[in-house]
C-alpha positions in Angstrom: 16.6 -58.8 17.9 14.1 -58.6 20.8 16.0 -55.5 22.0 15.9 -53.9 18.6 12.0 -54.5 18.5 11.7 -53.0 21.9 13.7 -49.9 21.0 11.6 -49.5 17.8 8.4 -49.7 19.7 9.7 -47.4 22.4 10.8 -44.9 19.7 7.4 -45.0 18.1 5.6 -44.3 21.3 7.9 -41.4 22.0 7.2 -40.0 18.6 3.4 -40.4 18.9 3.5 -38.4 22.1 5.4 -35.5 20.5 2.5 -34.6 18.2 1.5 -30.9 18.0 -1.8 -29.9 19.6 -4.9 -29.3 17.6 -5.0 -26.9 14.7 -3.9 -26.8 11.0 -0.3 -25.6 10.6 1.2 -24.7 7.3 3.3 -21.6 6.6 2.6 -22.1 2.9 -1.2 -22.5 3.1 -1.7 -19.1 1.5 -4.1 -17.7 4.1 -1.7 -15.0 5.3 0.9 -13.2 3.4 3.4 -10.9 5.0 3.3 -7.2 4.0 6.0 -4.7 4.3 8.4 -5.5 7.1 6.8 -8.9 7.9 8.0 -12.5 7.1 5.3 -15.1 7.9 6.7 -18.3 9.3 3.7 -20.3 10.5 -0.1 -20.0 10.4 -2.3 -22.2 12.6 -6.1 -22.2 12.5 -8.3 -22.9 15.4 -12.0 -22.9 16.2 -12.8 -20.3 19.0 -13.4 -21.7 22.4 -16.5 -19.4 22.6 -17.8 -20.1 19.2 -21.6 -19.8 18.7 -23.7 -22.4 16.8 -23.7 -21.2 13.1 -20.6 -19.0 13.5 -18.1 -19.4 10.9 -15.2 -17.6 12.8 -11.9 -19.1 13.4 -8.6 -17.9 14.9 -5.5 -17.6 12.9 -2.5 -17.9 15.2 0.4 -16.3 13.0 4.1 -16.5 13.8 6.2 -14.1 12.0 9.3 -11.9 12.0 8.7 -8.1 12.2 11.5 -5.8 11.1 11.1 -2.2 12.3 11.4 0.1 9.2 9.0 2.6 10.6 11.7 5.3 10.7 11.9 5.6 14.5 12.4 3.4 17.5 9.2 1.4 18.3 7.7 -0.8 21.0 5.3 -2.8 18.8 1.8 -3.1 20.1 0.0 -6.5 19.4 -3.1 -4.8 18.5 -1.4 -2.7 15.8 -0.6 -5.9 13.8 -3.4 -5.9 11.2 -4.7 -8.6 8.8 -6.4 -6.9 5.9 -8.5 -9.1 3.6 -9.3 -8.5 -0.2 -12.3 -6.5 0.8 -10.2 -4.2 2.9 -11.7 -5.4 6.2 -9.3 -5.2 8.9 -8.7 -7.5 11.8 -6.6 -6.5 14.8 -4.1 -8.7 16.6 -4.6 -10.1 20.0 -2.5 -12.3 22.5 -5.3 -12.7 25.1 -9.0 -12.6 25.6 -9.9 -16.2 24.4 -8.9 -19.6 25.6 -7.5 -20.2 22.1 -4.8 -17.6 22.8 -3.6 -19.0 26.2 0.2 -19.3 26.4 0.9 -16.6 23.9 3.3 -13.9 25.1 5.5 -11.8 23.0 8.5 -9.3 23.3 7.5 -6.0 24.7 10.8 -4.2 24.3 11.8 -1.3 21.9 13.0 -2.1 18.4 15.4 0.3 16.9 15.1 1.0 13.1 16.3 -2.2 11.4 16.0 -4.4 14.5 13.9 -7.6 14.0 11.9 -9.9 16.4 9.6 -12.8 16.3 6.0 -12.5 17.3 3.0 -14.8 17.7 -0.3 -13.1 17.3 -4.0 -14.2 17.1 -6.6 -12.9 14.8 -10.2 -13.7 14.9 -11.5 -13.8 11.2 -14.2 -15.5 9.1 -13.3 -19.0 7.9 -10.9 -19.2 4.9 -10.0 -15.5 5.0 -7.1 -14.6 2.8 -5.3 -11.5 4.0 -2.1 -9.6 4.2 -0.4 -9.0 7.6 1.3 -5.6 8.3 2.0 -3.3 11.3 -0.1 0.0 11.4 1.5 2.7 13.5 -1.1 5.3 12.5 -3.5 4.7 15.4 
């Protein structure tokens, strides 16, 4: 019985050490919807490390699958992934430039038409922004 109690305590400690880092994660939180060619898997929200007093910005770290349906082979650029809110304001993706984005790296290869790949991209947006994520190859 003592062994069982010790194993249970050890398991509880191990599980406590496996918690995710800061941030709210919920793929169904409704903040980000996938547009054409995108399936959103996860959205995490973080306060920017460089936030200014009174600022209401936050980072959305979005993990998603992008399927190239652009009609040509494409090496997707992270800053061409765009969040567009209801007021048609656009926020470009980033994977560096803020401590919140440390550790993010993405596939930089070419996707043939119909190929898919997973990406993780950060977007700095006003708090509680509801937006659609899409890829814009026009710029």
